Backbone bond lengths (Angstrom), bond angles and torsions (degrees), N, CA, C in turn:
res aa  C-N    CA-C-N  psi(-1)  N-CA   C-N-CA  omega(-1)  CA-C   N-CA-C  phi
1 X - - - 1.452 - - 1.526 108.23 -
2 X 1.322 115.62 114.46 1.466 122.20 178.51 1.527 108.65 -106.36
3 X 1.325 117.40 111.84 1.461 121.61 -178.62 1.520 109.13 -95.63
4 X 1.335 115.47 130.96 1.464 122.24 179.62 1.525 109.26 -124.38
5 X 1.331 115.74 122.06 1.460 121.89 178.14 1.524 109.09 -76.02
6 X 1.337 117.94 126.54 1.464 121.23 177.64 1.516 111.97 -102.24
7 X 1.308 116.54 -32.28 1.460 121.93 176.92 1.522 107.17 -159.23
8 X 1.300 116.50 170.11 1.454 120.05 178.23 1.530 109.24 -57.86
9 X 1.309 116.15 123.90 1.455 120.44 177.53 1.510 115.86 84.39
10 X 1.341 117.77 5.59 1.461 119.59 -179.43 1.519 110.82 -146.83
11 X 1.346 114.82 133.04 1.465 121.64 178.26 1.526 108.77 -142.41
12 X 1.330 114.93 163.62 1.462 121.50 176.78 1.519 109.40 -125.35
13 X 1.312 115.12 162.41 1.454 120.98 174.12 1.523 109.14 -153.76
14 X 1.315 114.30 175.02 1.461 120.50 175.47 1.529 108.44 -86.17
15 X 1.314 117.30 -163.83 1.462 122.75 -174.85 1.527 112.54 -49.62
16 X 1.323 115.35 140.20 1.457 123.25 -178.03 1.527 108.55 -120.10
17 X 1.316 115.72 136.93 1.466 121.44 174.31 1.530 108.39 -102.24
18 X 1.331 117.93 165.15 1.467 118.71 175.92 1.533 112.08 -56.10
19 X 1.327 116.83 -36.45 1.465 120.44 178.93 1.527 111.53 -66.91
20 X 1.329 117.28 -33.65 1.466 120.91 178.51 1.522 111.62 -63.53
21 X 1.328 116.84 -27.46 1.459 119.54 -177.96 1.522 112.14 -63.68
22 X 1.339 117.98 -25.93 1.463 120.46 174.32 1.527 109.72 -60.38
23 X 1.330 116.08 -45.56 1.469 121.33 178.46 1.529 110.59 -65.87
24 X 1.319 116.88 -39.33 1.470 121.43 178.00 1.532 109.41 -57.94
25 X 1.322 116.67 -47.61 1.465 120.63 179.09 1.524 111.03 -65.45
26 X 1.337 117.24 -41.87 1.475 121.37 178.86 1.520 111.49 -59.55
27 X 1.328 116.48 -34.53 1.469 120.46 -179.76 1.527 112.63 -78.43
28 X 1.315 116.70 -1.39 1.460 120.18 173.40 1.516 116.13 94.95
29 X 1.321 117.84 5.72 1.466 118.79 176.44 1.522 108.64 -67.59
30 X 1.328 115.40 146.02 1.461 120.73 179.94 1.517 112.43 -111.66
31 X 1.332 116.73 -17.15 1.465 121.22 -177.77 1.519 110.44 -142.53
32 X 1.341 114.99 152.81 1.462 121.88 179.17 1.522 108.53 -133.47
33 X 1.339 115.69 134.60 1.464 122.19 174.30 1.527 107.45 -114.05
34 X 1.330 116.18 124.15 1.465 122.13 178.04 1.523 108.77 -101.94
35 X 1.328 116.71 123.47 1.466 121.65 178.19 1.526 112.47 -105.88
36 X 1.320 116.97 10.43 1.468 120.61 178.58 1.525 110.11 -86.25
37 X 1.336 114.95 147.16 1.463 121.15 177.16 1.526 109.42 -90.36
38 X 1.321 117.84 143.67 1.461 119.99 175.93 1.527 110.57 -57.02
39 X 1.326 115.47 132.85 1.452 120.82 176.63 1.507 116.06 76.26
40 X 1.335 118.15 11.76 1.465 118.67 -177.49 1.526 112.78 -71.90
41 X 1.331 117.06 -19.57 1.465 121.30 179.43 1.524 108.93 -157.83
42 X 1.323 115.90 161.18 1.462 120.13 179.86 1.522 112.11 -58.39
43 X 1.332 117.11 -33.40 1.461 119.90 -179.16 1.525 112.37 -80.45
44 X 1.335 117.67 0.25 1.466 120.67 179.84 1.533 110.22 -143.50
45 X 1.347 116.79 70.48 1.460 118.46 179.09 1.529 111.66 -65.61
46 X 1.320 117.17 -36.67 1.466 123.19 172.43 1.523 107.77 -166.37
47 X 1.338 116.54 177.23 1.464 118.52 -174.69 1.529 113.33 -97.83
48 X 1.325 118.72 4.94 1.468 120.57 -177.01 1.529 114.09 -57.97
49 X 1.346 119.79 -45.79 1.470 118.02 178.52 1.532 112.42 -63.17
50 X 1.319 116.30 -36.53 1.467 120.23 178.37 1.524 110.58 -67.76
51 X 1.313 115.69 -46.08 1.466 120.54 -179.60 1.527 110.66 -61.21
52 X 1.328 117.01 -42.10 1.464 121.00 179.15 1.524 111.17 -63.94
53 X 1.328 117.04 -44.50 1.473 119.88 179.92 1.523 110.53 -66.45
54 X 1.320 117.19 -39.53 1.467 120.49 177.17 1.529 110.19 -58.86
55 X 1.325 117.02 -43.94 1.466 120.70 179.37 1.529 110.83 -62.44
56 X 1.338 117.00 -42.18 1.468 120.81 178.09 1.523 111.48 -59.27
57 X 1.321 116.07 -33.82 1.468 121.30 -177.53 1.527 112.75 -89.79
58 X 1.324 117.28 -1.74 1.463 120.89 -179.62 1.515 113.91 79.05
59 X 1.326 116.60 19.80 1.465 121.00 178.72 1.523 109.87 -90.51
60 X 1.320 116.91 136.14 1.462 120.89 171.96 1.521 107.49 -70.95
61 X 1.320 117.39 144.39 1.464 122.45 -176.34 1.517 109.67 -127.20
62 X 1.318 115.93 134.54 1.463 121.12 173.76 1.517 107.59 -137.55
63 X 1.316 116.93 130.80 1.460 121.39 177.28 1.526 108.62 -111.01
64 X 1.324 115.95 119.63 1.464 123.19 176.13 1.525 105.56 -126.62
65 X 1.342 116.78 78.89 1.468 120.25 -175.24 1.521 111.84 -73.28
66 X 1.329 116.16 132.60 1.465 121.17 179.57 1.522 110.15 -137.62
67 X 1.324 114.97 154.47 1.456 122.31 173.07 1.526 106.95 -84.63
68 X 1.331 118.90 135.07 1.466 119.97 -179.89 1.530 111.95 -51.34
69 X 1.325 115.45 128.38 1.460 121.85 176.72 1.510 115.22 78.20
70 X 1.319 118.16 -1.89 1.467 121.78 -179.03 1.523 109.26 -119.55
71 X 1.335 116.14 85.36 1.452 121.26 -175.63 1.521 109.06 -111.72
72 X 1.315 116.19 114.29 1.462 120.24 178.64 1.527 109.51 -79.68
73 X 1.309 115.65 165.01 1.468 119.80 175.72 1.527 109.94 -60.42
74 X 1.335 116.76 -33.49 1.467 120.73 178.04 1.530 110.97 -66.19
75 X 1.338 116.71 -40.71 1.466 120.53 177.28 1.524 110.48 -61.08
76 X 1.323 115.56 -46.00 1.469 120.83 -178.79 1.521 110.38 -64.35
77 X 1.328 116.50 -43.11 1.468 120.49 178.78 1.530 110.93 -64.25
78 X 1.327 117.37 -41.28 1.466 120.74 178.93 1.525 110.84 -63.69
79 X 1.329 116.41 -39.96 1.459 120.09 178.82 1.529 109.75 -66.37
80 X 1.328 116.67 -44.50 1.463 120.44 178.01 1.517 111.85 -60.28
81 X 1.331 116.51 -41.57 1.465 120.94 178.53 1.527 110.04 -63.44
82 X 1.326 116.78 -40.59 1.464 120.63 178.10 1.529 110.79 -62.81
83 X 1.321 116.84 -42.02 1.469 120.42 178.54 1.523 111.35 -60.60
84 X 1.325 116.33 -34.90 1.464 120.81 -176.92 1.525 113.39 -84.07
85 X 1.331 118.28 -25.93 1.465 119.57 -171.55 1.525 115.22 -111.34
86 X 1.321 118.39 -25.43 1.464 119.42 179.47 1.523 110.50 -73.15
87 X 1.326 117.26 147.33 1.459 119.36 175.73 1.534 110.74 -64.26
88 X 1.303 116.09 134.16 1.464 121.98 178.28 1.528 108.76 -92.65
89 X 1.308 115.68 156.34 1.458 128.56 1.02 1.532 112.61 -75.29
90 X 1.330 113.39 150.10 1.459 123.09 -176.89 1.524 108.90 -113.29
91 X 1.328 116.09 138.57 1.461 122.25 173.24 1.524 107.76 -117.63
92 X 1.331 117.42 124.02 1.466 122.29 176.14 1.520 108.57 -109.89
93 X 1.337 115.31 145.81 1.462 118.09 -179.35 1.518 111.48 -147.46
94 X 1.329 113.38 159.64 1.461 123.67 168.92 1.527 104.77 -148.14
95 X 1.292 118.86 -157.68 1.475 119.42 -178.03 1.527 111.96 -66.12
96 X 1.344 117.43 -43.56 1.468 121.49 -177.32 1.526 113.83 -118.02
97 X 1.314 117.73 -10.53 1.460 122.41 -173.82 1.514 112.84 97.19
98 X 1.325 117.28 -12.07 1.470 121.31 -174.92 1.529 112.53 -65.00
99 X 1.329 117.39 -47.25 1.471 119.26 179.02 1.519 110.64 -62.46
100 X 1.329 116.43 -40.91 1.462 120.22 -179.47 1.526 111.20 -61.96
101 X 1.337 117.38 -44.23 1.466 119.60 -179.62 1.526 110.80 -70.20
102 X 1.324 117.83 -36.78 1.470 120.03 177.65 1.525 110.93 -63.06
103 X 1.326 117.09 -47.32 1.466 119.88 -179.78 1.519 111.32 -64.35
104 X 1.324 117.32 -39.78 1.466 120.88 177.28 1.524 110.35 -59.82
105 X 1.331 116.97 -49.40 1.468 120.37 -178.38 1.520 111.01 -63.10
106 X 1.325 117.12 -43.76 1.467 120.13 179.98 1.529 110.93 -64.64
107 X 1.330 117.44 -41.62 1.467 120.38 179.25 1.521 111.06 -66.58
108 X 1.316 117.10 -43.45 1.464 120.83 -178.57 1.529 112.50 -71.60
109 X 1.329 117.58 -22.04 1.469 119.70 -178.72 1.525 112.43 -77.30
110 X 1.305 117.75 -9.54 1.461 121.16 179.55 1.528 108.39 -72.12
111 X 1.293 117.59 116.52 1.458 119.81 176.58 1.511 113.25 120.55
112 X 1.296 114.43 159.46 1.464 122.21 -174.00 1.528 114.16 -72.20
113 X 1.313 118.35 -28.66 1.469 119.86 -171.95 1.528 113.81 -91.24
114 X 1.306 118.02 10.87 1.462 121.00 -178.14 1.530 111.37 -72.50
115 X 1.313 115.48 136.33 1.462 122.31 177.18 1.532 107.61 -100.38
116 X 1.335 116.36 92.23 1.465 121.56 -175.63 1.531 111.76 -59.20
117 X 1.341 120.11 -46.41 1.467 118.57 177.90 1.533 112.79 -57.45
118 X 1.329 117.59 -36.16 1.466 120.32 178.17 1.528 111.05 -67.65
119 X 1.332 117.52 -39.77 1.470 120.81 175.89 1.523 110.56 -60.20
120 X 1.333 115.55 -47.89 1.464 120.53 -178.85 1.525 111.27 -62.54
121 X 1.330 116.77 -40.75 1.466 120.96 179.78 1.527 111.20 -65.75
122 X 1.327 117.41 -41.72 1.466 120.73 179.07 1.526 110.57 -63.91
123 X 1.324 116.40 -43.01 1.468 120.32 178.52 1.524 110.54 -63.76
124 X 1.330 116.54 -43.67 1.466 121.21 -179.99 1.531 110.41 -61.97
125 X 1.334 117.28 -41.33 1.466 120.93 179.24 1.530 111.48 -63.62
126 X 1.332 116.14 -25.56 1.466 121.19 177.91 1.525 111.95 -90.07
127 X 1.343 116.77 4.64 1.456 120.94 177.14 1.513 115.27 90.31
128 X 1.335 117.16 17.05 1.465 121.26 -178.73 1.527 109.45 -126.04
129 X 1.314 116.55 113.13 1.463 121.81 179.96 1.528 109.07 -87.82
130 X 1.325 116.17 112.23 1.466 121.67 -179.05 1.520 112.61 -104.39
131 X 1.326 117.21 14.38 1.466 120.44 -176.33 1.527 111.99 -54.77
132 X 1.324 118.40 -38.94 1.467 120.19 -179.76 1.531 111.93 -65.37
133 X 1.324 117.03 -16.67 1.467 121.52 179.38 1.525 112.58 -94.91
134 X 1.334 116.92 -0.44 1.462 120.63 -177.84 1.530 112.53 -51.94
135 X 1.352 120.18 -46.48 1.473 118.80 -179.28 1.531 113.22 -57.88
136 X 1.329 117.29 -40.65 1.469 120.39 178.77 1.527 110.65 -66.48
137 X 1.320 116.28 -41.68 1.461 120.30 -179.95 1.520 110.79 -65.66
138 X 1.330 116.47 -43.49 1.464 120.22 179.25 1.523 111.40 -64.82
139 X 1.326 116.74 -40.61 1.468 119.90 178.67 1.525 110.38 -62.93
140 X 1.322 116.50 -42.50 1.462 120.29 179.59 1.519 111.49 -65.30
141 X 1.321 116.11 -32.93 1.461 120.77 -179.10 1.525 112.61 -84.37
142 X 1.320 116.83 -4.84 1.460 119.42 -179.14 1.507 113.12 73.41
143 X 1.343 116.92 25.46 1.463 120.86 -175.80 1.513 113.07 -103.83
144 X 1.305 119.04 12.18 1.468 120.59 -178.29 1.496 111.19 -82.74
């Protein structure tokens, strides 16, 4: 599990197991967002074991399952709402972290005060190049 901080109070990682959630709690995270779909891989038949372990550890749990590269406006809005309402710090994950970083960038790009270069730099520092998504992010931020 490689955790990458994207902004104050928010980080992403790759696939998480129920055992990994102990480390997540130890590191001080208070909430977890799962972007994996039930049954997408043998290591993730569904999120019930993760959700149960999160509850045992006192972690807030939110599941926003998405198909890689297919993010609806509802998915983006749900992710943005989670960022605003879940107790921080928040850790979001999927199989590689890519969906989590994409949803974070798309949610954060909504609004006039978004700093697109800062979003791109944070994603790049976490190992995810979102440069090809710059036009979508700029359009969402009203910076075109």
